[in-house]
C-alpha positions in Angstrom: -2.5 3.0 -19.8 -2.7 3.9 -16.1 -5.2 1.0 -15.7 -2.6 -1.5 -16.8 -0.1 -0.4 -14.1 -3.0 -0.4 -11.6 -3.9 -3.9 -12.6 -0.3 -5.1 -12.4 -0.2 -3.5 -8.9 -3.2 -5.5 -7.9 -1.7 -8.7 -9.2 1.5 -8.1 -7.3 -0.3 -7.0 -4.2 -2.2 -10.3 -4.2 1.1 -12.2 -4.6 2.5 -10.1 -1.7 -0.2 -11.3 0.6 0.3 -14.9 -0.2 4.1 -14.8 -0.1 4.0 -12.7 3.1 1.6 -15.1 4.9 4.1 -17.9 4.2 7.1 -15.7 5.1 5.8 -14.6 8.5 4.8 -18.1 9.6 8.0 -18.8 11.6 9.5 -15.3 12.3 8.6 -12.1 14.1 6.4 -10.0 11.8 8.5 -6.8 12.4 11.6 -8.7 11.3 9.7 -9.9 8.2 8.7 -6.3 7.4 12.3 -5.1 7.8 13.5 -7.8 5.4 10.8 -7.0 2.9 11.5 -3.3 3.2 15.2 -3.9 2.5 14.4 -5.8 -0.7 12.0 -3.0 -1.8 14.7 -0.4 -1.1 17.3 -2.3 -3.1 14.9 -2.9 -6.0 13.7 0.7 -6.2 17.2 2.2 -6.2 18.4 -0.4 -8.7 15.6 0.7 -11.1 16.3 4.4 -10.5 20.0 4.1 -11.0 19.9 1.8 -14.1 17.3 4.0 -15.8 19.3 7.2 -15.0 16.4 8.7 -13.1 18.4 10.0 -10.1 19.1 13.3 -11.9 17.4 16.2 -10.1 17.6 14.6 -6.7 19.3 17.8 -5.4 16.5 20.0 -6.6 13.8 18.3 -4.5 12.0 21.0 -2.5 11.5 20.8 1.2 7.7 20.6 0.6 8.1 17.6 -1.7 10.6 15.9 0.6 8.3 16.4 3.6 5.4 14.7 1.9 7.6 11.9 0.6 8.9 11.3 4.1 5.3 11.3 5.5 4.3 8.9 2.8 7.2 6.6 3.6 6.3 6.7 7.3 2.7 5.8 6.5 3.9 3.0 4.2 6.1 1.6 6.9 3.4 1.7 9.5 1.0 0.1 7.0 3.4 -2.7 6.3 4.1 -3.3 10.0 0.4 -3.6 10.8 -0.3 -5.7 7.6 2.4 -8.2 8.4 1.2 -8.5 12.0 -2.4 -9.0 10.8 -1.2 -11.6 8.3 0.8 -13.4 11.0 -2.2 -13.9 13.3 -5.1 -13.8 10.8 -6.3 -15.5 7.7 -4.9 -14.0 4.5 -8.3 -14.4 2.9 -9.6 -11.9 5.5 -6.7 -9.7 6.1 -6.0 -8.8 2.5 -9.6 -7.7 1.7 -9.8 -5.7 4.9 -6.5 -4.0 4.0 -8.1 -2.9 0.8 -10.5 -0.8 2.8 -7.7 1.7 2.1 -9.3 2.2 -1.3 -12.5 3.6 0.2 -10.5 5.6 2.8 -8.3 7.0 0.0 -11.5 8.1 -1.9 -12.8 9.9 1.2 -9.4 11.5 2.0 -8.9 12.6 -1.6 -12.2 14.5 -1.5 -11.4 16.1 1.9 -7.7 17.0 1.4 -7.2 17.2 -2.4 -10.7 18.5 -3.2 -11.2 15.8 -5.9 -14.7 15.5 -7.2 -16.8 12.7 -5.8 -19.0 11.2 -8.4 -22.0 8.9 -7.7 -20.2 6.0 -9.2 -17.1 6.5 -7.0 -19.3 7.1 -3.9 -21.2 3.9 -4.5 -18.0 2.0 -5.1 -16.6 3.2 -1.8 -19.8 2.3 0.0 -19.6 -1.2 -1.5 -16.0 -1.6 -0.4 -16.9 -0.5 3.1 -19.9 -2.8 3.2 -17.8 -5.7 2.0 -15.3 -5.0 4.7 -18.0 -5.0 7.3 -19.3 -8.4 6.1 -15.8 -9.8 6.4 -15.1 -8.6 9.9 -18.5 -8.9 11.6 
């Protein structure tokens, strides 16, 4: 079932790129990112609250909170750079290069999380890196 959520994520990420490119055409990319972030914040809290999933918020450990904050900072920086790239570049180039994050995530998951690297995963990462190089060179 995880793959269905991952596929839906990919579909909405593709739509995000198209909508964002149109949205940043006439405004500052940082302002566009702030507006998008506000919408995501409202949507996420609406889901949590309507589903009753806010229970246990007081029991979140400092460790967990630290890494959620770091993840949020990384997401914010990613969105800021993504919107700037979309504003000045072609969406057909920016979005695929952004997906280099998949290969980088594979590498970082091996280094920091000690996940196993299979040949299949390594070849996939190398293909993503190769495809990115084709697009930017």
